[in-house]
N, C-alpha and C positions, 0 to 999 in steps of 0.2 A: 485221729479217725477222719476214713474217707466220707463226706454227703454225697457222694455218688453213687458207692457202695451203699446207702444206708435206702432202708426202707422207704416207702412213698404209699399214702393210703388217699383214695377216692373211692367213697362212698363206703359199700361194702368190701372194696377189694384193695387189699394189702400186696404192692409191688416188692419181694426180694431185696431189689436197686430199683436205680433210675434210668438204667440204659435200658432202649428200646429199639426193636427191629424195625424200622422203617418200611413201608408197605411199597415192596415195590414189584409191579407188574412181569411175569416171566412168559409171556406170549408163547405158552405152553398149552395152551388147554382145548380142549375139540367140545363144543356144545356147552361150552362154561364148565365144565365140569373139570374137578380139582384131578390129579393121577397120580401114579408116584413121583415124577419129577416135585412137584409141588409138596409131597410130603417128604422126599427125601431136602429139598431145599430149605423147607421151614423147620424141619426135624434138626438139622446141624444148629440152629442158632438155638432151641432148646439146652441141647447139649452143651452149647458154648456158654451157657450163663447169664441169658437176657433174661432182666425180669421182665419184659412182655416183649411177646414177636408178634406182630401187626400184619393177617393176610395182605396180599397186594389187594389193589381197586377190585372189588367185587362187583359188576351190574346188576342193578333193578330189574332191567328188562333185555331182553336179546338185541334189542336198536341200543340200548346203553352202554355196548363195551365201546372199549376206546379199538378194538380190533377183531376179528374173528376168533383169534387165538386166547384171548381174556376169562377170567374167570365169573362167573354170575351164582346169583341166588336168588333166578327167579320162578324156580320150581322145585318143588320137595324132593323132585332126584338130584337136586347140587347138595342134598345135606348128607347124608354118609359120608361121603369122601372128606369133606370136607372135619366133619364131627371126629374123624378119625384122626386128624392132626389135631385136633384139641385136645384129644383127648392122651395122645403124646407129650405133646407142650406141659399140659399140667401136671403130667407124670413125673416132670422133669424140674417144675418146680417155677415155672413160666406162668405168666397169663398170657391167654389167646385171646387177641382181639381182631376185629374183621372193620375193613376198611368197605363203606356202601357209595355205589355214584352211579351217577349217568354222562357218558360222557359228549352229548348233546353234539352239536355242532363239530367239534373232534371225534365223533364215531365214524367205525366202519374205515379206520385208515389204515395204512401199511404198519406191515408189523417189525417196531422197533429197529431191529437188527438189519431187514432190508430196504427197508428206507425207499422202498416205492413196491406198485404191486407188479411182482416179476415170476410168481407162480404158471409155473407151464399146466396145462389141461391134464396133465397124468400125476402132477403132484397134488393139484388143487384136493382133490377126495382124501387123500392121505392125511393132510393138513387140516382138514376141516373147515376150508375154504368158504365163507360166506359174503357178503356184498348186500347193500343195503340203502333206502333214503336214511339221511340225516335229518334232527331238528334243532330248534334252537329257538330262545324267546325273539328273534328278528331272521329275516331273510339275506344274512350276512355271512360270507365263508370264512372261516379262522383262517386261510390265505389267498389271495386270489390268482387265478388262472394257474391253480393248483390241479395237478392228474389225482394228489392223494386225498384233498378235501373238498368236497361238496357245498355246493349253497344250499342249506338246510330251507326245512318246513319253519318257517313260525310258528310256534305251537299256537294255539287255540285255547281258553282258559276250562274250554272239558279235557282235552289229549293233558294240560297241566293237572286236574285232577287226575288222570288214570296214573302218571308219572308218579304222582302224592303219595296214590294208594298201592305203588308198585314197592316204595322205598319202606311202606309200615309194613308189608306181608315179607319183604327182605328183612328188615328188624324180624319179624318173628320167627322168621325161619333161622335165624342166625341164632336167636336163643335154644331153640328147639339143638341145635348144633352142639351146645353148651357154651359158644363163647364168653367171656369174661367182660368185654368191651367192645363197644362198637362206634367207628367214626366216620362221620358224617363228612364226603370229600366233595368241601365247597372251595376246592381251590385248583390251582393249576389249568385252568383255561376251558374247563368242563363245565358241564351243564347250571351247577350253580354258580359258579363264577362269574360262568353268560351273563347271569339275569344280572347279581351282583356289579357289573363293570361297563358302564359306557361305553366299551368299545364294543362292545358284542350286544348290549342290549338299546336298542333306537324303537323301542315300542311306545305307545301315545296312550295307552289303557292304563290301569292303576298298577300294573307290574312296569312300568316305566316312567325314566322321566328324573325324577326327583328320587334323592338317597333311599328315602323310608318306599318308596314306591319298588326301586329296583332290588331291596332288601324284603320283600312282603314274599314274595316266594319260596327260596330260602331258608327264609325262617320259618315260615309254615310247617318244612320237611322239617327240619330242625325240630320244630315242635311237635311234629306228627309221631318222630320216631322216638324223643325220647317218652313220650306220652306211653306208646308201645312196648318199651326194652322196660326191666325190669326195673323199679324203683331201687334198689340196692345196689346195682352196675351201672358203673359211670359211663358215661356219652361225653366223647370227644369230639372237636372237628375241625377239620383241617383245612386252612385260608393260606389262600396267595396275599401276605401283608400288603404286597405292593405290586404291579401289573408293569412299574418301570418302563410306560408310555405316557406322554403327555395327553393330558383331560383323562389319565384311565384312574383306576384304581389307584388309592391311595394309604398310607399307612394312620390318616385319622380317620379316615373313611373306615380300618379296620377295627379299632377301636372303639369305632360307634357299634359296629356291626357284632362285637366280641360282648359290649356290653348286654346287646338283645339277647342275644347268645347265654349269656351267663343268666340272666331273667326266666328262657325259657327252662334253662335248666343244665345247661353244658356244664362240663366238670373242666376241662382244660380244650386249650385253645394250641393243636400243632401247627408252627408259623413256620407258612415255606414261603415263596413267591415268584412271580412272573408267572411264564402259560399261556402268553398272545406272541401273537408274529409280531416280529417289532420289538418287543422287549427288551430294555438295555438292563442288566443286571449285572453289576460288578462282582465278579467271582473272587474268591482268595477264603485262606483257611477262618473258617466260624463265619463267612458274609451271610447268615443271616441272624445270627444270634442277637443282634441290635435290634433287628426288628421283633424278636420273642421278647424280648425287654419293654419294647414298648409298649408292646398290646399288654405284656404282665401287670406294667403301672399303670397304664392308659385304664385296663378294664377294670383293675383288682381282682383279676382272673390267674391260675395257672395255666403255663404255658408249656410246650414241649420246643427245643431245639433241634432245629435240623441242617445239616448241607457243610463239608467238608470241613465237621469236625473229626479229628482224625489220632489223636493220643489223648491217654486218660489224664493227664496234665491239663490240655486245654480243656476236656469235659468236667471236670473236677471245678476248675474257673469258672465253667457256666454257673453253677448249679451255689456253690458258694460264695460266687458275686451277687446271685440273687436276679440275674436273667431269664433264666428260666427253671422248671423246676424238675424235669424229664430231658434227656438229652437221647434223641436218636439218631441209629448210626445206617446208613443203607451202604454205600460203595465200599466203606471202608470194612463195613463188616462181612460183605461178600469175599475182600481179600482176607481178613482175616475172621472167621464165624465163633474164635475162639477169645475174642477181645474183651470180653467182661471179664473171663478166668485170669487173661493176661493184665487187666489194669489192677483184680486184685492183686498181683505178685509185685505189680511196679510203684503201687501207691502206698501199699503197708498198711498197717492197724487192723491185722487178722492174726491170732496167735496159731493158725494153720491155714495158710491162703489155698492148699493144696486138697483143702476138705471140699472147696465147692467143686470141684472136677465129676465128673460121673464116677461112681465109683470102679468103675473099669477100667478108668483111666489113669484119677490120680494118682493112687498107689507107686502105676510105674513111673509118671513123668517125675512126680517128685524123684523118685530113685536118681532117674536120668540126670535131673541138675544136679542132686550131690555129688552125683560121681563126676562130673565133671566141671563143679565149682559153680553152678548157672544160678542166677535169678537169687531167691533166700540162700545159694549157700554158697555164693560168692566171697570170694576171702579179698579182705581188706589191702 
């Protein structure tokens, strides 16, 4: 019996399997509002059999967006289009999650696939172009001498209080939209990660210097989210388990941070890596799985592994070997939105693997495979 395809329970939420759609920015919103692209993009993973689908990094303030084309949850206007997505995902048996965050000094950056600000004056109103000053723990830009990254304003404690409150308000809106889980984004060089890492945080007050001080603001935000989120719903936290830079954030730091997150009620740590200019991360199949295992063992807390896990056998080995409790797919899911359905056929152990397909498709897919002697009907 496949462990990957078995249920997993976190508080009052049971996922039908351990395969999660990783949050992936689409750079397709105007004014932070989800639209038909976001619905179609995410709905296919509900149809494809994922146990949970997590909406992309969603900004708690307009200034917290990675780019002008990112999703937001800073007003009640953002709730209805997200609720539409939630309702459909749940109708397909998938849990609906949302990742909330603030990009800090990496905000107001170029849309990913453009790579630079090349919008014409005629195009700007059509795509919802906006530009704004950025903030961070210190007045240090993400990249020196860059046209895409500004020198941020160093946040005053009162401004940090405002961002703290924005996380709480976004959490409450996420609940009103019907989401089953919330993930606090403290990875990839964004604001909470900026406070954690000495690469970006060179403050000399109570929020800089020692590891304890650097964790203070991110932990206060995570605790406020946990307190504002219903007790029966799980809260995940995404971290970059290492910066890949000498003198930066390390796996040992991540274990300490994960223990502190556990103390305030986090239910799982989503383990990624990197996010700062100059980071050196060796990339290959399952390259971040050892990070998830180190945090899981060091903090005694469930983890989710992500990063070039591409085959069902690889994903099965991750959970069966105890490296992580869940496996998240990003680029592989974009390539094959039906990955969990195909995994069920490949891993076996099910009396009728086609029963997991949407009823509109499973019947004909079964007959196609039978006619062509494929998968379950392959002849010896």
